[in-house]
All heavy atoms as an XYZ file, in Angstrom:
933
protein
N     -13.847      8.813      1.807
C     -12.467      8.329      1.980
C     -12.140      7.235      0.953
O     -11.021      7.126      0.531
C     -12.291      7.766      3.409
N     -13.142      6.512      0.535
C     -12.928      5.313     -0.307
C     -12.258      5.641     -1.651
O     -11.216      5.127     -1.941
C     -14.269      4.606     -0.586
O     -14.945      4.433      0.621
C     -14.032      3.254     -1.195
N     -12.901      6.476     -2.434
C     -12.452      6.693     -3.784
C     -11.045      7.337     -3.834
O     -10.181      6.830     -4.545
C     -13.439      7.544     -4.615
C     -14.837      6.812     -4.674
C     -12.958      7.825     -6.025
C     -14.801      5.400     -5.211
N     -10.756      8.379     -3.051
C      -9.400      8.907     -3.053
C      -8.351      7.867     -2.615
O      -7.268      7.836     -3.222
C      -9.430     10.058     -2.065
C     -10.890     10.449     -1.970
C     -11.644      9.214     -2.222
N      -8.731      7.041     -1.712
C      -7.777      5.987     -1.216
C      -7.544      4.939     -2.330
O      -6.393      4.577     -2.565
C      -8.307      5.344      0.063
C      -7.439      4.316      0.736
C      -6.023      4.876      1.024
C      -8.077      3.831      1.997
N      -8.570      4.525     -3.016
C      -8.423      3.567     -4.086
C      -7.523      4.195     -5.188
O      -6.650      3.553     -5.690
C      -9.816      3.223     -4.699
C      -9.655      2.447     -5.971
C     -10.634      2.410     -3.700
N      -7.741      5.459     -5.445
C      -6.917      6.196     -6.454
C      -5.474      6.230     -6.019
O      -4.585      5.934     -6.781
C      -7.475      7.582     -6.671
C      -6.677      8.389     -7.633
N      -6.686      8.111     -9.002
C      -5.819      9.394     -7.436
C      -5.862      8.987     -9.582
N      -5.305      9.773     -8.678
N      -5.214      6.576     -4.745
C      -3.854      6.668     -4.247
C      -3.148      5.306     -4.353
O      -1.975      5.266     -4.726
C      -3.829      7.142     -2.774
C      -4.248      8.543     -2.584
C      -3.111      9.474     -2.752
C      -3.551     10.889     -2.464
N      -2.833     11.898     -3.271
N      -3.814      4.252     -3.985
C      -3.196      2.909     -4.003
C      -2.958      2.518     -5.460
O      -1.920      1.945     -5.793
C      -4.035      1.870     -3.231
C      -3.466      0.476     -3.390
C      -4.170      2.248     -1.800
N      -3.889      2.850     -6.325
C      -3.713      2.543     -7.771
C      -2.508      3.269     -8.311
O      -1.717      2.707     -9.078
C      -4.980      2.944     -8.564
O      -6.084      2.207     -8.135
N      -2.367      4.545     -7.996
C      -1.230      5.328     -8.428
C       0.088      4.755     -7.909
O       1.069      4.686     -8.632
C      -1.363      6.811     -8.020
C      -2.463      7.535     -8.811
C      -2.265      7.532    -10.317
O      -1.192      7.944    -10.766
O      -3.180      7.123    -11.013
N       0.088      4.349     -6.661
C       1.268      3.730     -6.054
C       1.659      2.459     -6.852
O       2.810      2.237     -7.155
C       1.058      3.395     -4.594
C       2.186      2.604     -3.891
C       3.455      3.464     -3.864
C       1.778      2.216     -2.465
N       0.676      1.647     -7.181
C       0.910      0.411     -7.909
C       1.541      0.767     -9.256
O       2.541      0.155     -9.666
C      -0.328     -0.443     -8.124
C       0.012     -1.685     -8.924
C       0.729     -2.704     -8.331
C      -0.279     -1.749    -10.271
C       1.109     -3.805     -9.101
C       0.092     -2.837    -11.021
C       0.792     -3.843    -10.437
O       1.210     -4.933    -11.192
N       0.975      1.748     -9.965
C       1.508      2.136    -11.286
C       2.953      2.582    -11.158
O       3.812      2.200    -11.984
C       0.691      3.260    -11.882
C      -0.677      2.803    -12.389
C      -1.339      3.933    -13.182
C      -2.702      4.238    -12.654
N      -3.290      5.410    -13.255
N       3.240      3.382    -10.143
C       4.656      3.841     -9.953
C       5.585      2.709     -9.665
O       6.694      2.651    -10.197
C       4.672      4.894     -8.803
C       4.050      6.223     -9.213
O       3.745      6.397    -10.405
O       3.820      7.063     -8.319
N       5.147      1.759     -8.811
C       5.993      0.624     -8.488
C       6.157     -0.296     -9.691
O       7.221     -0.833     -9.927
C       5.407     -0.133     -7.295
C       5.593      0.550     -5.933
C       4.756     -0.159     -4.891
C       7.074      0.550     -5.528
N       5.110     -0.444    -10.463
C       5.164     -1.271    -11.701
C       6.231     -0.696    -12.620
O       7.058     -1.434    -13.138
C       3.793     -1.312    -12.371
C       3.760     -2.165    -13.579
C       3.561     -3.544    -13.454
C       3.940     -1.628    -14.842
C       3.532     -4.351    -14.559
C       3.927     -2.450    -15.948
C       3.716     -3.834    -15.821
O       3.695     -4.616    -16.945
N       6.190      0.615    -12.856
C       7.177      1.283    -13.711
C       8.602      1.144    -13.107
O       9.542      0.961    -13.845
C       6.847      2.741    -13.884
C       5.655      2.981    -14.771
C       5.447      4.463    -15.034
N       4.064      4.673    -15.464
C       3.117      5.210    -14.700
N       3.371      5.627    -13.494
N       1.908      5.377    -15.183
N       8.706      1.234    -11.802
C       9.976      1.107    -11.112
C      10.576     -0.279    -11.336
O      11.801     -0.442    -11.412
C       9.784      1.396     -9.618
C      10.973      1.600     -8.739
C      11.875      2.701     -9.303
C      10.540      1.964     -7.337
N       9.708     -1.251    -11.531
C      10.160     -2.613    -11.769
C      11.055     -2.735    -12.993
O      11.875     -3.638    -13.100
N      10.918     -1.813    -13.950
C      11.731     -1.818    -15.163
C      13.201     -1.607    -14.867
O      14.080     -2.038    -15.630
C      11.248     -0.779    -16.155
C       9.912     -1.118    -16.744
O       9.574     -2.288    -16.905
N       9.124     -0.091    -17.041
N      13.507     -0.910    -13.761
C      14.938     -0.612    -13.476
C      15.517     -1.579    -12.401
O      16.675     -1.502    -12.107
C      15.166      0.864    -13.003
C      14.473      1.145    -11.697
C      14.734      1.822    -14.103
C      14.954      2.450    -11.066
N      14.641     -2.409    -11.905
C      15.074     -3.387    -10.857
C      15.770     -4.585    -11.536
O      15.233     -5.123    -12.497
C      13.861     -3.830    -10.004
C      14.222     -4.944     -9.067
C      13.269     -2.630     -9.259
N      16.918     -4.959    -11.029
C      17.602     -6.140    -11.610
C      16.723     -7.380    -11.581
O      15.907     -7.553    -10.679
C      18.829     -6.325    -10.707
C      19.028     -5.022    -10.059
C      17.669     -4.366     -9.942
N      16.897     -8.219    -12.572
C      16.036     -9.416    -12.753
C      15.953    -10.274    -11.480
O      14.876    -10.686    -11.047
C      16.622    -10.316    -13.882
C      15.679    -11.365    -14.321
C      16.247    -12.061    -15.576
C      15.200    -13.041    -16.136
N      15.726    -13.665    -17.346
N      17.080    -10.469    -10.794
C      17.088    -11.318     -9.583
C      16.093    -10.736     -8.518
O      15.393    -11.446     -7.894
C      18.506    -11.357     -9.002
C      18.580    -12.085     -7.696
C      20.027    -12.038     -7.165
N      20.166    -12.842     -6.009
C      20.085    -12.347     -4.767
N      19.895    -11.054     -4.569
N      20.237    -13.134     -3.748
N      16.143     -9.408     -8.379
C      15.306     -8.765     -7.389
C      13.859     -8.624     -7.851
O      12.935     -8.636     -7.082
C      15.902     -7.370     -7.062
C      17.333     -7.483     -6.572
O      17.619     -8.328     -5.739
O      18.181     -6.737     -7.095
N      13.713     -8.418     -9.194
C      12.378     -8.260     -9.772
C      11.514     -9.483     -9.532
O      10.337     -9.418     -9.295
C      12.469     -7.951    -11.296
C      11.178     -7.514    -11.880
C      11.306     -6.906    -13.246
N      12.099     -7.689    -14.172
C      13.202     -7.222    -14.806
N      13.619     -5.990    -14.598
N      13.849     -7.994    -15.621
N      12.159    -10.643     -9.544
C      11.391    -11.926     -9.359
C      11.512    -12.399     -7.911
O      11.102    -13.512     -7.625
C      11.796    -12.993    -10.382
C      11.449    -12.545    -11.761
C      12.478    -12.155    -12.663
C      10.173    -12.467    -12.175
C      12.146    -11.722    -13.936
C       9.819    -12.032    -13.468
C      10.838    -11.645    -14.352
N      12.066    -11.612     -7.069
C      12.183    -11.947     -5.654
C      11.385    -10.967     -4.840
O      10.152    -10.909     -4.906
N      12.118    -10.092     -4.104
C      11.460     -9.163     -3.186
C      10.544     -8.204     -3.932
O       9.486     -7.835     -3.418
C      12.506     -8.398     -2.316
C      11.814     -7.651     -1.188
C      13.404     -7.513     -3.182
C      12.756     -7.134     -0.125
N      10.907     -7.765     -5.146
C      10.100     -6.787     -5.813
C       8.734     -7.378     -6.244
O       7.716     -6.689     -6.262
C      10.794     -6.169     -7.006
C      10.384     -4.743     -7.220
C      10.910     -3.727     -6.418
C       9.468     -4.385     -8.186
C      10.519     -2.421     -6.592
C       9.083     -3.099     -8.394
C       9.607     -2.078     -7.555
N       8.728     -8.671     -6.540
C       7.475     -9.329     -6.875
C       6.556     -9.320     -5.624
O       5.349     -9.079     -5.725
C       7.709    -10.760     -7.348
C       6.445    -11.453     -7.846
S       6.763    -13.143     -8.410
C       7.508    -12.777     -9.991
N       7.141     -9.584     -4.463
C       6.422     -9.535     -3.219
C       5.792     -8.164     -2.984
O       4.661     -8.013     -2.524
C       7.304     -9.982     -2.039
C       6.657     -9.904     -0.687
C       5.503    -10.890     -0.555
C       4.900    -10.894      0.837
N       3.706    -11.664      0.957
N       6.562     -7.102     -3.326
C       6.104     -5.753     -3.155
C       4.874     -5.509     -4.056
O       3.878     -4.994     -3.593
C       7.239     -4.754     -3.487
C       8.278     -4.729     -2.314
C       6.704     -3.359     -3.754
C       9.541     -3.998     -2.598
N       4.979     -5.958     -5.316
C       3.847     -5.765     -6.208
C       2.612     -6.479     -5.717
O       1.514     -5.936     -5.733
C       4.205     -6.232     -7.650
C       4.989     -5.226     -8.408
C       5.049     -5.554     -9.905
O       4.049     -6.013    -10.482
O       6.162     -5.352    -10.471
N       2.791     -7.724     -5.276
C       1.650     -8.496     -4.795
C       1.032     -7.828     -3.562
O      -0.178     -7.770     -3.405
C       2.115     -9.945     -4.487
C       1.064    -10.717     -3.707
C       2.445    -10.686     -5.758
N       1.901     -7.302     -2.703
C       1.404     -6.648     -1.481
C       0.600     -5.402     -1.812
O      -0.504     -5.168     -1.218
C       2.579     -6.311     -0.521
O       3.273     -7.517     -0.250
C       2.067     -5.734      0.795
N       1.028     -4.587     -2.774
C       0.234     -3.416     -3.189
C      -1.119     -3.848     -3.759
O      -2.118     -3.227     -3.453
C       1.010     -2.599     -4.244
C       0.150     -1.359     -4.651
C       2.314     -2.087     -3.717
N      -1.118     -4.891     -4.551
C      -2.360     -5.395     -5.095
C      -3.296     -5.928     -3.991
O      -4.528     -5.707     -4.037
C      -2.121     -6.446     -6.131
C      -1.455     -5.973     -7.415
C      -1.078     -7.133     -8.333
C      -2.359     -4.981     -8.192
N      -2.716     -6.516     -2.975
C      -3.520     -6.981     -1.803
C      -4.129     -5.772     -1.093
O      -5.262     -5.830     -0.655
C      -2.629     -7.728     -0.783
C      -2.241     -9.132     -1.276
O      -2.835     -9.621     -2.265
O      -1.336     -9.749     -0.677
N      -3.335     -4.712     -0.960
C      -3.848     -3.501     -0.317
C      -5.004     -2.891     -1.166
O      -6.038     -2.544     -0.613
C      -2.728     -2.438     -0.128
C      -1.718     -2.963      0.898
C      -3.294     -1.107      0.279
C      -0.403     -2.207      0.974
N      -4.840     -2.854     -2.455
C      -5.889     -2.376     -3.353
C      -7.163     -3.201     -3.206
O      -8.267     -2.708     -3.063
C      -5.402     -2.364     -4.802
C      -6.376     -1.826     -5.845
C      -6.778     -0.381     -5.555
C      -5.806     -1.953     -7.227
N      -6.984     -4.511     -3.192
C      -8.105     -5.432     -3.013
C      -8.793     -5.161     -1.669
O      -9.997     -5.133     -1.577
C      -7.613     -6.866     -3.115
C      -8.708     -7.900     -3.000
C      -8.212     -9.350     -3.072
O      -7.157     -9.556     -3.667
O      -8.906    -10.204     -2.510
N      -7.999     -5.006     -0.624
C      -8.523     -4.778      0.721
C      -9.347     -3.481      0.803
O     -10.400     -3.439      1.396
N      -8.815     -2.428      0.212
C      -9.488     -1.124      0.262
C     -10.801     -1.214     -0.524
O     -11.842     -0.709     -0.030
C      -8.561     -0.033     -0.347
C      -9.320      1.251     -0.608
C      -7.397      0.240      0.581
N     -10.774     -1.873     -1.676
C     -12.009     -2.036     -2.435
C     -13.006     -2.914     -1.662
O     -14.231     -2.606     -1.646
C     -11.721     -2.635     -3.814
C     -11.146     -1.639     -4.823
C     -10.554     -2.384     -5.984
C     -12.217     -0.661     -5.272
N     -12.503     -3.997     -1.053
C     -13.388     -4.840     -0.270
C     -14.024     -4.073      0.829
O     -15.263     -4.154      1.055
C     -12.584     -6.029      0.310
O     -11.986     -6.756     -0.758
C     -13.440     -6.967      1.127
N     -13.232     -3.293      1.549
C     -13.789     -2.487      2.682
C     -14.870     -1.542      2.209
O     -15.867     -1.323      2.893
C     -12.678     -1.711      3.358
N     -14.673     -0.960      1.050
C     -15.659      0.002      0.518
C     -16.999     -0.651      0.238
O     -18.029     -0.005      0.286
C     -15.133      0.707     -0.698
O     -15.007     -0.133     -1.802
N     -16.988     -1.962     -0.080
C     -18.243     -2.643     -0.369
C     -18.779     -3.442      0.839
O     -19.920     -3.946      0.766
C     -18.083     -3.595     -1.569
C     -17.906     -2.867     -2.881
C     -16.702     -2.693     -3.458
C     -19.031     -2.301     -3.504
C     -16.527     -2.014     -4.663
C     -18.895     -1.621     -4.686
C     -17.672     -1.482     -5.271
N     -18.005     -3.560      1.867
C     -18.463     -4.311      3.035
C     -19.586     -3.656      3.792
O     -19.752     -2.405      3.714
C     -17.268     -4.516      3.995
C     -16.400     -5.719      3.746
C     -17.068     -7.045      3.921
O     -18.186     -7.136      4.514
O     -16.488     -8.049      3.502
N     -20.300     -4.445      4.569
C     -21.293     -3.885      5.508
C     -20.553     -3.066      6.552
O     -19.427     -3.316      6.863
C     -22.037     -5.069      6.188
C     -22.873     -5.914      5.260
C     -24.034     -5.194      4.651
O     -24.679     -4.372      5.334
O     -24.266     -5.384      3.418
N     -21.257     -2.071      7.095
C     -20.629     -1.161      8.068
C     -19.867     -1.880      9.157
O     -18.758     -1.499      9.474
C     -21.727     -0.311      8.720
C     -22.276      0.731      7.816
C     -23.390      1.512      8.491
N     -23.661      2.646      7.635
C     -23.754      3.880      8.075
N     -23.605      4.154      9.333
N     -24.000      4.885      7.213
N     -20.480     -2.896      9.767
C     -19.832     -3.559     10.914
C     -18.650     -4.432     10.533
O     -17.920     -4.917     11.400
C     -20.857     -4.325     11.774
C     -21.678     -5.307     10.921
O     -21.650     -5.216      9.707
N     -22.344     -6.184     11.570
N     -18.436     -4.687      9.259
C     -17.308     -5.531      8.800
C     -16.139     -4.732      8.301
O     -15.045     -5.288      8.057
C     -17.763     -6.479      7.683
C     -18.795     -7.481      8.143
O     -18.874     -7.755      9.360
N     -19.588     -7.988      7.225
N     -16.321     -3.404      8.079
C     -15.244     -2.601      7.477
C     -13.966     -2.540      8.358
O     -12.882     -2.635      7.853
C     -15.738     -1.165      7.272
C     -16.703     -0.990      6.107
C     -17.084      0.473      5.942
C     -18.238      0.656      5.017
N     -17.974      0.398      3.618
N     -14.158     -2.422      9.650
C     -13.009     -2.211     10.537
C     -12.032     -3.385     10.463
O     -10.811     -3.147     10.374
C     -13.459     -1.997     11.975
C     -12.312     -1.521     12.854
C     -12.796     -1.151     14.300
O     -13.983     -1.179     14.558
O     -11.902     -0.851     15.115
N     -12.500     -4.597     10.483
C     -11.631     -5.754     10.412
C     -10.838     -5.824      9.142
O      -9.625     -6.105      9.115
N     -11.498     -5.520      8.022
C     -10.838     -5.510      6.696
C      -9.758     -4.413      6.719
O      -8.618     -4.638      6.262
C     -11.890     -5.285      5.568
C     -11.167     -5.141      4.217
C     -12.876     -6.408      5.489
N     -10.119     -3.226      7.206
C      -9.181     -2.104      7.195
C      -7.969     -2.334      8.076
O      -6.853     -1.941      7.733
C      -9.893     -0.818      7.594
C     -10.888     -0.273      6.566
C     -11.744      0.819      7.158
C     -10.152      0.219      5.335
N      -8.143     -3.074      9.180
C      -7.017     -3.358     10.065
C      -6.052     -4.308      9.353
O      -4.824     -4.158      9.488
C      -7.507     -3.931     11.379
C      -8.046     -2.831     12.283
C      -8.519     -3.374     13.645
C      -8.918     -2.195     14.499
N      -9.402     -2.652     15.827
N      -6.579     -5.237      8.545
C      -5.716     -6.111      7.759
C      -4.940     -5.309      6.711
O      -3.756     -5.553      6.489
C      -6.507     -7.244      7.103
C      -7.002     -8.297      8.090
C      -7.812     -9.355      7.399
C      -8.354    -10.312      8.425
N      -9.440    -11.151      7.956
N      -5.640     -4.384      6.088
C      -5.043     -3.474      5.097
C      -3.921     -2.667      5.735
O      -2.842     -2.470      5.132
C      -6.086     -2.589      4.403
C      -5.425     -1.523      3.550
C      -7.053     -3.409      3.582
N      -4.166     -2.195      6.965
C      -3.144     -1.410      7.663
C      -1.882     -2.238      7.908
O      -0.746     -1.721      7.707
C      -3.700     -0.897      8.976
C      -2.691     -0.070      9.784
C      -3.271      0.664     10.940
N      -3.922     -0.218     11.893
C      -4.671      0.180     12.906
N      -4.855      1.477     13.112
N      -5.221     -0.670     13.714
N      -2.031     -3.504      8.261
C      -0.877     -4.357      8.492
C      -0.122     -4.579      7.163
O       1.087     -4.464      7.110
C      -1.325     -5.709      9.072
C      -1.848     -5.507     10.524
C      -0.203     -6.738      9.036
C      -2.600     -6.724     11.087
N      -0.857     -4.803      6.089
C      -0.205     -4.989      4.770
C       0.558     -3.730      4.372
O       1.636     -3.840      3.790
C      -1.263     -5.270      3.681
C      -1.909     -6.622      3.766
C      -1.164     -7.595      2.907
C      -1.884     -8.928      2.921
N      -1.102     -9.975      2.291
N       0.005     -2.583      4.701
C       0.693     -1.317      4.382
C       1.976     -1.200      5.160
O       3.001     -0.761      4.640
C      -0.243     -0.126      4.681
O      -1.475     -0.318      3.926
C       0.370      1.192      4.230
N       1.976     -1.602      6.436
C       3.215     -1.578      7.194
C       4.251     -2.554      6.684
O       5.451     -2.269      6.658
C       2.902     -1.862      8.692
C       2.126     -0.742      9.396
C       2.771      0.636      9.242
O       3.987      0.744      9.484
O       2.069      1.606      8.930
N       3.770     -3.706      6.265
C       4.689     -4.688      5.657
C       5.312     -4.124      4.358
O       6.500     -4.195      4.160
C       3.958     -6.021      5.324
C       3.585     -6.740      6.606
C       4.750     -6.926      4.402
C       2.552     -7.855      6.443
N       4.492     -3.443      3.576
C       4.942     -2.842      2.308
C       5.990     -1.776      2.636
O       7.048     -1.721      1.949
C       3.776     -2.245      1.549
C       4.152     -1.630      0.210
C       4.806     -2.618     -0.736
C       2.894     -1.010     -0.435
N       5.741     -0.947      3.612
C       6.741      0.101      4.012
C       8.075     -0.561      4.335
O       9.130     -0.067      3.888
C       6.278      0.867      5.235
C       5.187      1.875      4.994
C       4.896      2.565      6.283
C       3.694      3.453      6.259
N       3.358      4.000      7.531
N       8.045     -1.654      5.052
C       9.289     -2.326      5.442
C       9.969     -2.934      4.205
O      11.211     -2.779      4.063
C       8.973     -3.433      6.460
C      10.116     -4.137      7.053
C      11.097     -3.209      7.831
N      10.407     -2.327      8.747
C      10.418     -2.462     10.070
N      11.042     -3.480     10.600
N       9.762     -1.612     10.822
N       9.219     -3.533      3.339
C       9.829     -4.130      2.104
C      10.454     -3.043      1.236
O      11.547     -3.241      0.719
C       8.756     -4.900      1.310
C       8.209     -6.147      1.951
C       7.021     -6.693      1.124
C       9.302     -7.217      2.064
N       9.752     -1.892      1.084
C      10.314     -0.788      0.294
C      11.606     -0.296      0.928
O      12.571     -0.007      0.221
C       9.250      0.360      0.203
C       8.053     -0.065     -0.568
C       9.910      1.589     -0.432
C       8.217     -0.315     -2.045
N      11.652     -0.203      2.255
C      12.864      0.243      2.960
C      14.032     -0.723      2.701
O      15.143     -0.330      2.508
C      12.576      0.412      4.429
C      13.609      1.271      5.155
C      13.222      1.619      6.572
N      11.922      2.310      6.606
C      10.886      1.959      7.375
N      10.989      0.901      8.184
N       9.775      2.651      7.342
N      13.682     -2.002      2.688
C      14.713     -3.032      2.472
C      15.317     -2.896      1.045
O      16.527     -2.892      0.896
C      14.168     -4.459      2.661
C      13.879     -4.703      4.164
C      15.119     -5.504      2.127
C      13.088     -5.943      4.478
N      14.455     -2.723      0.032
C      14.992     -2.604     -1.336
C      15.798     -1.335     -1.494
O      16.776     -1.297     -2.222
C      13.936     -2.726     -2.485
C      13.377     -4.097     -2.642
C      12.819     -1.710     -2.360
N      15.408     -0.309     -0.777
C      16.193      0.941     -0.803
C      17.543      0.728     -0.122
O      18.566      1.103     -0.663
C      15.406      2.077     -0.127
C      16.244      3.328      0.101
C      16.711      4.047     -0.995
C      16.600      3.746      1.357
C      17.496      5.147     -0.829
C      17.362      4.852      1.565
C      17.821      5.580      0.448
O      18.623      6.666      0.639
N      17.517      0.108      1.057
C      18.770     -0.132      1.772
C      19.730     -1.064      1.061
O      20.943     -1.011      1.240
C      18.492     -0.684      3.191
C      17.898      0.377      4.119
O      18.106      1.556      3.920
N      17.141     -0.050      5.079
N      19.184     -1.905      0.175
C      20.028     -2.811     -0.645
C      20.446     -2.144     -1.927
O      21.040     -2.780     -2.808
C      19.243     -4.108     -0.950
C      19.029     -5.076      0.205
C      18.074     -6.176     -0.168
C      20.352     -5.635      0.710
N      20.110     -0.854     -2.084
C      20.456     -0.068     -3.295
C      19.801     -0.669     -4.553
O      20.382     -0.590     -5.624
C      21.956      0.068     -3.476
C      22.583      0.858     -2.325
O      22.079      1.898     -1.966
N      23.643      0.311     -1.768
N      18.649     -1.218     -4.404
C      17.925     -1.791     -5.555
C      17.160     -0.676     -6.255
O      17.003     -0.681     -7.480
C      16.977     -2.942     -5.141
C      17.820     -4.095     -4.586
C      16.087     -3.391     -6.280
C      17.033     -5.187     -3.869
N      16.676      0.328     -5.467
C      15.999      1.485     -6.035
C      16.729      2.737     -5.616
O      17.264      2.804     -4.506
C      14.494      1.539     -5.650
C      14.313      1.631     -4.146
C      13.753      0.364     -6.241
C      12.888      1.908     -3.699
N      16.747      3.726     -6.520
C      17.420      4.993     -6.188
C      16.682      5.791     -5.122
O      15.476      5.647     -4.948
C      17.429      5.768     -7.521
C      16.446      5.079     -8.389
C      16.179      3.707     -7.880
N      17.403      6.633     -4.441
C      16.843      7.391     -3.313
C      15.688      8.302     -3.737
O      14.696      8.432     -2.996
C      17.931      8.083     -2.524
O      17.966      9.427     -2.758
N      15.782      8.888     -4.890
C      14.687      9.770     -5.364
C      13.362      8.985     -5.501
O      12.303      9.477     -5.097
C      15.093     10.400     -6.696
C      14.205     11.505     -7.152
C      14.778     12.123     -8.416
C      13.921     13.309     -8.870
N      14.398     13.882    -10.103
N      13.437      7.795     -6.041
C      12.258      6.946     -6.191
C      11.734      6.488     -4.817
O      10.548      6.457     -4.572
C      12.565      5.712     -7.048
C      13.004      6.041     -8.436
C      11.864      6.540     -9.278
C      12.272      6.714    -10.745
N      11.233      7.322    -11.512
N      12.705      6.144     -3.920
C      12.300      5.706     -2.588
C      11.538      6.811     -1.851
O      10.511      6.563     -1.258
C      13.557      5.327     -1.799
C      13.315      5.126     -0.330
C      12.609      4.006      0.117
C      13.689      6.064      0.624
C      12.358      3.809      1.488
C      13.446      5.905      1.974
C      12.765      4.765      2.389
O      12.478      4.568      3.718
N      12.059      8.034     -1.925
C      11.406      9.143     -1.236
C       9.990      9.368     -1.784
O       9.066      9.569     -1.007
C      12.257     10.434     -1.400
C      13.524     10.289     -0.576
C      11.486     11.690     -0.934
C      14.626     11.317     -0.872
N       9.795      9.216     -3.093
C       8.452      9.380     -3.688
C       7.502      8.315     -3.211
O       6.382      8.601     -2.778
N       7.976      7.086     -3.250
C       7.098      5.941     -2.841
C       6.817      6.018     -1.357
O       5.684      5.791     -0.922
C       7.786      4.585     -3.195
C       7.090      3.438     -2.564
C       7.825      4.396     -4.719
N       7.808      6.350     -0.560
C       7.635      6.467      0.882
C       6.586      7.542      1.233
O       5.757      7.316      2.098
C       8.998      6.787      1.545
C       8.969      6.748      3.029
C       8.596      5.405      3.623
O       8.867      4.360      2.998
O       8.009      5.415      4.755
N       6.633      8.669      0.482
C       5.646      9.731      0.711
C       4.228      9.254      0.380
O       3.286      9.522      1.140
N       4.106      8.515     -0.712
C       2.774      7.960     -1.079
C       2.284      7.006     -0.017
O       1.116      7.030      0.371
C       2.891      7.189     -2.404
C       2.998      8.069     -3.630
C       3.270      7.281     -4.877
O       4.344      6.690     -5.037
N       2.274      7.208     -5.744
N       3.231      6.180      0.516
C       2.833      5.189      1.513
C       2.375      5.896      2.826
O       1.467      5.433      3.472
C       3.986      4.230      1.834
C       4.046      3.029      0.866
C       5.369      2.319      1.051
C       2.895      2.086      1.129
N       3.077      6.979      3.183
C       2.701      7.703      4.392
C       1.280      8.255      4.252
O       0.462      8.166      5.157
C       3.679      8.855      4.691
C       5.082      8.427      5.056
C       5.166      7.570      6.301
O       4.281      7.618      7.155
N       6.182      6.737      6.345
N       0.985      8.783      3.077
C      -0.335      9.353      2.833
C      -1.407      8.256      2.873
O      -2.465      8.440      3.475
C      -0.330     10.056      1.486
C      -1.475     11.013      1.306
C      -1.341     11.847      0.048
O      -0.301     11.810     -0.626
O      -2.334     12.512     -0.315
N      -1.132      7.144      2.222
C      -2.072      6.031      2.215
C      -2.308      5.509      3.644
O      -3.425      5.267      4.048
C      -1.541      4.910      1.299
C      -1.661      5.331     -0.180
C      -2.286      3.557      1.547
C      -0.883      4.446     -1.151
N      -1.237      5.409      4.404
C      -1.317      4.947      5.770
C      -2.211      5.898      6.596
O      -3.064      5.418      7.387
C       0.103      4.925      6.353
O       0.177      4.105      7.447
N      -2.025      7.195      6.453
C      -2.864      8.165      7.176
C      -4.299      8.019      6.787
O      -5.211      8.096      7.626
C      -2.354      9.560      6.962
C      -1.081      9.893      7.696
S      -0.248     11.472      7.287
C      -1.545     12.530      6.821
N      -4.591      7.850      5.499
C      -5.950      7.716      5.038
C      -6.633      6.447      5.625
O      -7.781      6.468      6.060
C      -6.028      7.698      3.510
C      -5.643      9.015      2.891
S      -5.393      8.900      1.096
C      -7.058      9.239      0.542
N      -5.858      5.328      5.637
C      -6.419      4.087      6.209
C      -6.687      4.272      7.687
O      -7.747      3.892      8.167
C      -5.424      2.929      5.950
C      -5.364      2.600      4.457
C      -5.834      1.694      6.783
C      -4.204      1.677      4.078
N      -5.734      4.856      8.406
C      -5.960      5.099      9.841
C      -7.116      6.008     10.103
O      -7.912      5.738     11.062
C      -4.687      5.656     10.465
C      -3.611      4.614     10.622
O      -3.857      3.426     10.786
N      -2.335      5.004     10.502
N      -7.284      7.038      9.270
C      -8.445      7.918      9.436
C      -9.765      7.177      9.186
O     -10.721      7.384      9.943
N      -9.761      6.293      8.207
C     -11.005      5.511      7.922
C     -11.271      4.572      9.058
O     -12.445      4.411      9.453
C     -10.755      4.793      6.605
C     -12.040      4.272      5.937
C     -13.340      4.489      6.342
C     -12.113      3.485      4.753
N     -14.185      3.893      5.488
C     -13.487      3.261      4.511
C     -11.172      2.938      3.917
C     -13.926      2.469      3.409
C     -11.591      2.188      2.827
C     -12.962      1.953      2.598
N     -10.231      3.965      9.591
C     -10.428      3.043     10.742
C     -11.041      3.815     11.944
O     -12.000      3.344     12.557
C      -9.138      2.341     11.152
C      -8.709      1.322     10.098
C      -9.258      1.683     12.541
C      -7.307      0.765     10.278
N     -10.481      5.000     12.224
C     -11.048      5.816     13.297
C     -12.506      6.165     13.052
O     -13.326      6.090     13.983
C     -10.237      7.126     13.442
C      -9.017      6.984     14.290
C      -8.369      8.369     14.502
C      -6.990      8.154     15.144
N      -5.983      9.095     14.636
N     -12.789      6.536     11.846
C     -14.167      6.906     11.469
C     -15.123      5.725     11.662
O     -16.174      5.903     12.304
C     -14.199      7.371     10.029
C     -15.594      7.740      9.543
C     -16.199      8.955      9.935
C     -16.324      6.869      8.745
C     -17.498      9.263      9.489
C     -17.607      7.169      8.309
C     -18.162      8.383      8.686
O     -19.419      8.702      8.308
N     -14.779      4.533     11.139
C     -15.723      3.420     11.283
C     -15.815      2.921     12.725
O     -16.832      2.413     13.107
C     -15.443      2.261     10.297
C     -15.602      2.681      8.871
C     -14.064      1.611     10.513
N     -14.739      3.041     13.494
C     -14.803      2.538     14.872
C     -15.596      3.475     15.770
O     -16.249      3.029     16.704
C     -13.373      2.340     15.463
O     -12.730      3.586     15.572
N     -15.644      4.785     15.432
C     -16.431      5.726     16.210
C     -17.924      5.672     15.837
O     -18.771      5.529     16.688
C     -15.976      7.153     15.996
C     -14.783      7.544     16.804
C     -14.428      9.002     16.535
C     -13.051      9.302     17.070
N     -12.532     10.574     16.546
N     -18.148      5.737     14.535
C     -19.550      5.915     14.077
C     -20.195      4.614     13.640
O     -21.346      4.575     13.349
C     -19.574      6.896     12.917
C     -18.973      8.214     13.294
C     -19.433      9.321     12.401
C     -18.906     10.578     12.984
N     -19.019     11.765     12.230
N     -19.352      3.540     13.576
C     -19.917      2.294     13.124
C     -20.295      2.368     11.627
O     -21.230      1.723     11.207
N     -19.579      3.152     10.820
C     -19.896      3.239      9.419
C     -18.754      3.794      8.662
O     -18.607      3.729      7.529
């Protein structure tokens, strides 16, 4: 689960980074900066979980899950404020849904098997 998840989060960051080019300056240094930082936090959390001891993974992953939900909300806000176009929103939202499912699957796996 680790490597594909790291890849998915990395790809999401790249897409959001590129999207930053079309975001107005005011928003780029406001809410959009928070979005970028949150994606990087998620990437850091996923990598941390992959290197953690078995019994510590679940706690790290639960924090990552919360960050992912925060990110979903922030992305929805920028879309609702018409900061990003709907085509881009749909793409990012799809990536987030997939990342979210992968994180939840990993949490289930470590909570059942302890690894």
